[in-house]
C-alpha atoms as one frame of an Amber mdcrd trajectory, in Angstrom:
protein
  30.398  27.494   4.835  28.617  25.989   7.858  25.251  26.352   6.176  26.557
  24.541   3.114  27.638  21.602   5.289  24.190  21.457   6.923  22.475  21.513
   3.543  24.767  18.746   2.316  24.032  16.502   5.317  20.296  17.135   5.130
  20.408  16.171   1.448  22.322  12.957   2.234  19.913  11.996   5.029  16.874
  12.625   2.799  18.409  10.577  -0.013  19.072   7.657   2.336  15.510   7.789
   3.682  14.054   7.812   0.168  16.207   4.874  -0.909  15.394   2.809   2.183
  11.640   3.401   1.967  11.537   2.530  -1.735  12.839  -0.976  -1.012   9.427
  -2.121   0.282   7.467  -5.112  -0.869   7.245  -5.583  -4.600   3.762  -5.825
  -6.069   2.707  -9.342  -7.000   2.442 -10.314 -10.631  -0.694 -12.470 -10.451
  -4.131 -11.012  -9.757  -7.624 -12.366  -9.271 -11.009 -10.696  -8.978 -12.935
 -10.348  -5.738 -16.645  -9.513  -5.646 -17.544  -7.218  -2.761 -20.399  -8.461
  -0.594 -22.485  -6.560   1.958 -20.346  -5.787   5.006 -16.987  -6.329   3.282
 -14.222  -3.834   4.037 -10.738  -3.593   2.603  -9.419  -3.982   6.162 -11.166
  -7.357   6.576 -10.232  -8.544   3.078  -6.564  -7.689   3.701  -6.555  -9.154
   7.209  -7.990 -12.471   5.971  -5.693 -12.714   2.953  -2.479 -11.137   4.245
  -2.658 -11.598   8.001   0.899 -12.928   7.953   2.314 -10.001   9.903   2.607
  -7.629   6.974   1.376  -4.083   7.427  -2.331  -4.179   6.566  -2.361  -0.423
   5.982   0.148  -0.874   3.148  -2.033  -3.578   1.603  -5.160  -1.416   1.863
  -3.377   1.537   0.278  -2.027  -0.699  -2.488  -5.487  -2.119  -3.284  -7.008
   1.367  -3.267  -4.398   2.601  -5.736  -4.597  -0.473  -7.976  -8.392  -0.389
  -8.173  -8.999   3.363  -8.071 -11.282   3.041  -5.059 -11.420   4.317  -1.515
 -11.908   1.993   1.450 -15.032   3.948   2.397 -16.836   3.789  -0.934 -17.007
   0.055  -1.660 -20.457  -1.152  -2.600 -21.869  -4.687  -2.748 -21.355  -6.225
  -6.204 -18.273  -4.063  -6.881 -15.431  -6.157  -8.291 -11.821  -5.392  -7.371
  -8.483  -6.927  -8.292  -6.511  -8.537  -5.480  -3.158 -10.356  -5.485  -3.269
 -14.147  -5.405
C-alpha cells in the first residue's frame, strides 16, 4: 500500500510539472523573413530582436524548430522565418 501512495504522488508531481511547463510563451502569429549574412548567429539575431529579458535559449530553440535548421549550420544567404 505504501508503494501505491508513492506512485500516486510521483504521478501527481509529474503531472503538475508538465502542466506548468506547457504554459510558456505562445508562438507569435506574424512572421517575416530574415536573410542570413556572414557572421550571423541565431544567438545574435535573438539577442538583438528579443533582448527584453526573455530566455534567448528558448527563442533559439523555437527558431531552429520552426525553420528546420541548427544554430551551427547557418550559411550566408540562407533565409529563415522569424517572428515580427
